[in-house]
N, C-alpha and C positions, 0 to 999 in steps of 0.2 A: 946215449944222451942227447946229440946234438939232434939225431933223426928225431926224437921224440919232442924235443921242442919245436922242430919243424913242423911236425904234423899236426901239435896243439895250435901253433900259430894259424896253421891252413885251415884247421875245425872253427878257429875263432874267426877267421875271413870268412868263411862260409857260411857262418852263422850271421854274421854282420850283414853280408849280402842280400840273405833271406829277408830279413828282417827290413831291409830297405825296401826290397822288392813287395813284401806284403804292404809296407806303407804307401808306397807307390799306388798299388793296385786300390787299396781303400781309399786314396785321395782322388781317385777318379768318380766323376760323377756317375750314377746308374744310370745306362741307357734303356729308357723305357719304352723304346719304339714307337713312342707317340702316344702312348695310353694316358698319360696324364693330360695332353691337349684334348683325346679323345673324350676324358670325363668333364673335364672343366672349361673347355674353348672350342667346343663344337660350333659350328657355323650358326650364327645368331648370338651366341653366349661368350663371346671374347671379352666382352667389358664387365660382365656380371662376376662378383666375388666368390670363391670357391666354396664358400658356405652358405649360398643362396644356389638351392638345385636348378639346373638348367641342362636342358639337352634340343639341338637344332631350334633354338629358339623358344622352344616351350618351357614355361616357367610354374611349375607347382604353387598355388596361390596367388598367382599373379596374371598369367595369361587368361583370357576369356575364351568362351566357347567359339566365338566367331573369329577371332585372332587363330586360334587353334585349327579350325576348319580351313582357314588360307594358307598356315604354313604347311600343313601335311597334303594339300591338293597341289601345292607348287613346288614341294621340294623333288627334287629330280632323281634322288635315291629309292622313292617309294612306289610300290604297285600295289594293285588291289586294295585299296583303301574303301573301308565299310565303317558308316557310322550309325549309330542308332540310338535310340531313346533308351535309357535304362528304368525309367518309370513312367507313369501317367503325369507328372509333375514337370512343368516347362522347366529347363535347364539342367536337367539330368542326361547326359549322354556319353556314350562310350565309343570309341573309334580303334578299329584295328588294323593292319597293314602288314605286309612283307616289304624286307629291304631287297633290291635288285641286287643279284649275284654278281659278286667284284671279288676276284681273287684276293686282292690286295686290302681286302676291308677286315675290320673288326667285327663288323655285324653279321649276325647269323641270317641268310636269306630263307631258312627253313622253318621258322616259327613265325607265328603272328605276335607282334607287338601290341601295346595297349596304352590308350590314354583315356584316364577314367576324369569327367566332368562333373562336378556338383555344384549347384547354384550358380552355374553360369561360369565359372572359373575351375581350371584344372586341379585335380586333388592328389593326382598320382600319374606317374608315366612309366610303363614296364619295357625295357629293351633288352632284347637277346642277344647275345655276343657269341663269338667263337673263341673268346681268349679264356684262357684256365683263371681258376680262382687265385692259384699262387702268384699269377702275374700282376693281378690286380691288388693283391693283399701286401706284395712289396711296396706298391705306391701308396697305399692307405694307411697301413701299418694296423696295429692291433685294433680290433674292433671294440665298441662299447659292449654290446651283449652278442652273445651266440647262440645258435639253439640247433640241435640235430634230433630231427623226427624219424621215426620209422613207421611203415605201414604195411602190414603182413594181410595178405590175401590169399587163403589155401596155399598155393605152392610159390607163390610170388612174394619177396620181401622187396619192398622199395625205400628208400630214404629221401631226405631234403634237409640240406643244412643252411642256416641262414646266418648272417653276419652283419650288424646293424650299425652304421656310422653316424652318430647323432649330430657332429659337427657339420658333416654334409648334407644331412637329412637323405641318407642313402642305405638302401638294403642291397646286400648283393646275395643270391641264392645260386645252390648249384644241386643238381638230383638225379638219381639213376635207380636202377636195378641190380640187387645183389645176384652173383658175386661180383664185385670190383675191387682192385687194390687199393687206390686212393680217390679221395675226393679232390686233390690239389690239380688235377690236371682236367678236371671237367669244365666244359665250358659254362661261362656265368652269366646270369641275368641280374640286371640291375634295375631296381626299382626307386626312381626319384620321387621325393614325395614329401608331405609335413606328418602324415598320421602314421605313427609306429607303435600304436599301444599293443598289437599283436605280436610285435616282436619283442618286446620288453619283458626279458625272463632273469629271474636270479640264477638261471643255469649259465655257465660258462664252459660250454663244451669246446672242443678243439676238432678240427676236421680229421684229425689222429684218432679220435675215438668211435670211428666208425666201426660199426657191428659186424659187417659182413664176413 
């Protein structure tokens, strides 16, 4: 009987310690590795509210064409900048560029990024990263809209997943070719902008709905 009481007390102690340890872990702030600053406080955007899209000083709906040219042409991590008119109408421009390779960078150096300018003002900014969908999801929380698309071309099945966050005027997307096991670990592309009509659907699909 004494041994049973001792074992019960010992079990209760271990249970209490486990609950305490879990509470301490949950109380610790999530270490995002600087991703929140990457999203909302990149150079030139430190004083801009989180709900106003901004990246490296370029603000969709605010930054003009000339200001955009100046920022992109002088930003130290940009290479191979190319700008061209999108139509015969003055004030419609698109610029693409690569990021300079850096091992510690969140930015992907392998894919061209894009800024679109309409009526002399930036309308959208598309940035390719090396960071996984899951890492950004932990910071931003549940999106307002999601969409999973499949493209079948003879022997190839490709897919694209979109997650829209209206509060931040931000769309995340990832894509790949089947077979793949999960969307969560794929590198994410970010689109900062003000026009989201193409992404607002009644469907609320999850990355776990992948059909590969």
